[in-house]
N, C-alpha and C positions, 0 to 999 in steps of 0.2 A: 504493500500500500504506500502510495506517495504522500508527501506532505500536503499536496493540493487536494487529495482525497479527504484528508482530515478536515481541511478548511471547508470543503464542500458539505461534508456531513454536519459540521458545526453550524454552517449557515442554514441548512434545512432545520436543524434543531431549534435555532433561534427563531425561525419563521413559524414553526408549527407548535412546538412544545408549550409556549405560554397559553395557547388556547385549549390545550389538552389538560394541563395541570391547574389552571386558574379559572375558576368559575366567573370571577369578576372580569377577566380579560375576554372570555368568550361572550359574556353578557354584553360588554361594550361593543365587541365586534358584531354581535347579532343585532343590536339596536342600530348601529351605523349602517349595517347591511340592509336592514329593512327600509331605512329612510333613503339611502343612496345605493340602491342595488346595482345600477348600471355602472356607477363609478367604481364600486368594489369589484365588479366583474372585470372591468378594464385592468385594475391593479392586480387582481389575483392571477389572471391569465398572463399578464405581462411578466409577472415574476415567476410563477411556477412552470408555465409551459416553456419559457425561455431557459429556465434551469434544466428542464427536461431535455431540451435540445443540446445544452452543454453536456449533460450526462450522456446523451447519445453519441456526441462527438468524442467523449472520453472513452466510451466502449469501443469505438471504431478506430481511433487514432492514438489514444493514450493521453490526450490533452483536452482540457475543458474549453480552450479557445485557441485560436490561431489567427494569423494575419488574414484579413479579409472576411472573417467569420461574421462580424457585425453584431455584437451582443445587443447594443442599444437599438439599432434598426429592427432587429428581431423582436425585441420587447415591445416596441411600438406596434408592429404588425400583430403580435399576439394580443395586445390590449384591444385593438380594433376587432379582432376575431372574437375576443371574449364578449364584446358587446353583441355580436351576432349570435353567439352561442346562448347568451342569456335570453335574447329575444326568441330564439328557437325553442328553448325550454318552456318559456311562457306560452308560446303559440301552440306547440304540440301537446303540452300537458293539459291545456284547456280545450283544444279542438278535437283531439283524438277521442276522448270520452263522448263528446257530442256525436261524432261520427259513429261510434259503437252503438249509441242509443238509437241512431237512425237505422242501423243495421238490425236492431232488435234486442240488443243487450240492455235490459232495463236498468236504469239508475247507475250507469257506469260512472257518471260524474261523482255520485255519492260514494260509490264503492271505493274509488281511488283515494278518497279522503277518510275512509273508515278504517276499521281494524284490519290486521293482517290475516287475510283469508285467501284461498286459491283464486277466487274471482279477482281480488285486488292484484295478485301476481299477474294474472292474464291481462288486465287493463294496463299495468305498468309495462309489460312485455310489448303490447300493441303500440303504446306511446313510443317506446324505444325503437321498435321496428320502423314505425312511420318516420321518425326523425332521422334515423341512421340510413335509411334507404333513399331519402330525398335530400335533406339538408347536408348530411355529412360528406357525401362525395363532392359536392360543390365547394364546401368549405375546405376540404383537404386539397382539392385541385387548385383553389385560389392560393392556399398556403404554399403549394409547390411553385406556383408562378412567382410569388413574392420572394420565396427562398432563393430561387434562381436569380432573380433580379438583384437581390442583395449581394450575392456572390459575384455576379458579373460586374457590379459597380464598386467592388472593393470593400464592401461592408461599411460604407460611410453613410452619414445622415444625408448629405447632399445627394449621394447616389440613390438612396431610398426614395427621395422626393423628385428624382429626375423622371422623365416620361417613361412609362411602363410599356415595353414592347410585347404586349400580350400575345399577338399573333405569332411572332417569332419564337417566343418561349414555348407556347403551347404546342406548336407544331414540332418542336425539337425535344419535347418531353419523352422520357422513357415510359411509354404506356404499358409496356410489359410488366414493369415493377409496380406502376401505379394501379393497374388492374389486378394482377395476380397476387400481389402482396398487400397493398394498402386497402383495396376494395374487397377482394375475395376472401382474404384471410382475417384481417384485423376487424372488419365490420361485423361479420357473423360470429366470430369466435371470441372476440374481446369486447367490442363496443356495445353490441346489443345486450349481452348479459350484464355488462357493467352498468349501463344506463337503466336496465330493468331494476337493478338494485337501487340506483339513484332515485327513481320515481316511486319506490316503496318507502323511502325515508320521509320524515316530516319535512315540510317546505323549508323550515329554517336550517336544515342540515343539507339540503340538496345542493345548494350553490357551493358550499364548502367542499362537499364530496366531489362535485364536478370540477372544482379548481384543482383538487388533488389528482383527479384523473387527467387534468390538463398537463400535469407533470409527465404522466405516461404518454400522453398524446405527443408531447414534444420529443420524447425518446423515440417513439415509433416512427414519426415523420422524419426525424433526423437520420435514423438508421435506414429508412427507405431512400432518403437522399443520397446517403453514402452508397447504397446498393446500386442506385441509378448511375452514379458517377463511375463506379467500378465496372459496371456492365458496359458503359460507353467506352471506357479505356480498352476493355477486352475486345469489343467490336472493332 
């Protein structure tokens, strides 16, 4: 274990442990989160998902950062994506039960708010499936586009805000990795089960759990990016 690994673990502990061991800290977080949910979504995903990408880079290269990686630009992108993720949670958690009621599942909206029973698991699963089969692929593809843009512009803030060549990037993407790994493997085998658990939790815990999953999201997408570059080199 390197010294940088100890620093990284210490940073995670500083960020997470106060809310686990202190009821007052969690209460303060919960109150602020209820009032400023979108702001907190930006902050949580900017921090945790970026740390996830740094961890993914560590797994693949042995370092948490390198020249051109662009930690701050990545944090800004993840903050913006965090806003869309918060919006998606709200939309799908509210809309999917209504659609289930339209299909004939009576009181689906009340079931998801009630006690833990198999019907609630089914509703949570349906919410997760709906979100991950529609919103998630678009979000993951947009992240890949911005990730490529950050790397191509040297990981600088000015580069991040330069014109985004979407057509050039999207036509040059490694769709084999994007489809066969990011979509076909991580969505059904990780994200749908993980978000089913998320929607079973009380609302005040969902966003925090989603932010922790954001750490995993950063790892997965970073590893996928490394896979894409390695495949491109081999080709």
